[in-house]
C-alpha positions in Angstrom: -44.3 -40.1 -48.9 -41.3 -39.8 -50.8 -42.6 -35.8 -50.6 -42.9 -36.4 -46.5 -39.4 -38.3 -46.8 -37.5 -35.4 -48.6 -38.5 -32.6 -46.4 -38.0 -34.8 -43.4 -33.8 -35.6 -45.1 -33.2 -31.8 -46.2 -34.8 -30.9 -42.8 -32.1 -33.7 -40.8 -29.1 -32.4 -43.2 -29.8 -28.8 -42.4 -30.1 -29.2 -38.7 -27.0 -31.6 -38.4 -24.6 -28.8 -40.8 -25.9 -26.0 -38.8 -25.0 -27.6 -35.6 -21.7 -29.3 -37.0 -20.8 -25.3 -38.2 -22.2 -23.8 -34.8 -19.9 -27.0 -33.1 -16.7 -26.5 -35.0 -16.8 -22.8 -34.7 -14.6 -21.5 -31.3 -16.6 -19.5 -28.7 -15.6 -15.8 -28.9 -12.6 -15.3 -26.4 -13.4 -13.8 -23.4 -12.1 -10.0 -23.0 -8.7 -10.6 -21.0 -8.4 -7.8 -18.4 -4.3 -8.2 -18.0 -1.9 -5.8 -18.8 1.2 -7.1 -19.8 4.5 -6.1 -20.8 7.1 -8.7 -21.9 10.7 -8.1 -20.5 11.7 -7.3 -24.1 8.9 -4.5 -24.1 10.5 -2.9 -20.3 14.4 -2.9 -22.0 12.8 -1.3 -25.4 10.9 1.4 -22.9 14.0 1.9 -20.7 16.2 2.1 -23.8 14.1 4.8 -25.5 13.4 6.7 -21.9 17.2 6.7 -21.3 17.6 8.7 -25.5 15.1 11.0 -24.6 16.1 12.4 -21.4 18.2 15.5 -21.3 21.8 15.3 -20.1 20.9 17.9 -16.8 17.6 15.8 -16.2 17.3 13.5 -13.0 14.4 11.8 -12.7 12.1 10.3 -15.8 8.9 8.4 -14.9 6.6 6.5 -17.8 4.0 3.7 -17.4 4.4 0.3 -18.6 1.4 -1.3 -17.5 -2.0 0.4 -16.4 -5.1 -0.5 -14.5 -6.9 2.5 -14.0 -5.4 4.4 -11.4 -3.2 1.6 -10.7 0.0 2.1 -12.5 3.6 -0.2 -13.0 6.3 2.4 -14.0 9.9 2.5 -15.2 11.5 5.6 -12.9 15.2 6.1 -14.2 16.8 8.2 -11.6 20.5 10.3 -12.6 20.7 12.6 -9.5 18.8 12.1 -6.3 14.9 13.2 -5.5 13.5 14.8 -2.4 12.7 12.9 0.5 9.3 11.8 0.2 5.8 10.3 1.6 3.3 9.1 0.2 0.7 9.5 2.6 -2.2 6.9 1.1 0.4 4.6 -1.4 2.4 1.8 -0.4 5.3 2.3 -3.0 6.9 -1.5 -4.0 9.7 -1.2 -6.5 12.1 -3.1 -8.6 15.4 -2.8 -9.1 16.1 -3.2 -12.6 19.8 -1.5 -12.9 22.3 0.6 -11.4 22.9 1.1 -7.7 21.7 3.2 -5.2 20.3 3.6 -1.6 16.9 3.5 0.2 16.8 5.5 3.3 13.2 4.9 5.0 11.8 5.5 8.1 12.4 8.3 10.5 11.3 11.8 10.4 11.2 14.0 7.3 12.1 17.4 8.0 10.2 20.5 6.5 7.1 18.1 4.9 5.6 20.5 2.2 2.4 19.3 -0.3 3.2 18.8 -3.5 0.0 16.9 -4.8 -2.5 15.0 -2.8 -0.6 12.0 -3.6 3.2 13.6 -2.5 4.7 14.9 0.1 8.2 16.1 0.2 10.5 17.3 2.8 14.6 18.5 2.7 15.5 15.3 4.9 15.1 12.2 7.0 16.5 12.3 10.4 17.0 8.8 11.3 15.5 5.9 9.5 17.1 2.8 7.9 19.6 2.9 5.3 19.6 -0.1 3.2 21.8 -0.6 -0.7 20.5 -1.1 -3.2 21.3 -3.7 -6.5 19.4 -5.4 -9.5 17.2 -7.4 -8.2 16.4 -6.3 -5.1 12.4 -6.0 -4.1 11.5 -2.6 -1.6 8.1 -2.1 0.0 7.8 1.0 1.4 4.1 1.3 3.3 1.9 4.0 2.9 2.9 7.2 5.4 6.7 5.8 5.2 9.7 8.5 4.5 11.8 7.8 2.2 14.9 8.8 -0.1 16.5 7.1 -3.2 20.5 8.1 -3.6 22.1 7.1 -6.4 25.3 5.2 -6.7 27.1 5.4 -10.4 25.7 6.8 -13.8 21.6 5.5 -12.5 19.4 4.2 -11.0 16.6 2.0 -12.5 12.9 0.2 -10.7 10.6 -0.4 -11.9 8.2 1.4 -9.4 4.4 0.3 -8.3 2.1 2.2 -6.3 -1.0 0.4 -4.1 -3.6 2.5 -2.4 -3.1 2.0 1.3 -4.5 -1.5 2.4 -4.6 -3.0 -0.9 
């Protein structure tokens, strides 16, 4: 009887201690699918890009966060680019620094396909012109011609392209 009691007590102690151990161990954290860049990360990336740009270079683009094909990137414009259309992508942007002009809408003259996501032209006829300053938010729907002019030293955007209809 003493032996049965001892075995039972040992089994109970073992069960309680293993239960306590498993109760104390936190569950493994779930994988976080979120991409994240702090304000300090964005500023550090911007400063690095500015240091790497060559004096004659008019544009630089570099991702900050990514989810497969979806990318949020810093765009530094020191010179205006060509008018552009993204046939299957909406373009969102937030002005981080500098100043410029957005011309959007209208009809693009002399369109030439640069790659499947980009058509460039020589100019935009018609359209609406808006001044750009830090904090401004831009949405250019897929298929709409647009062009960024630069006022001053540079225009810095956080640009995001998403498939049309998303």
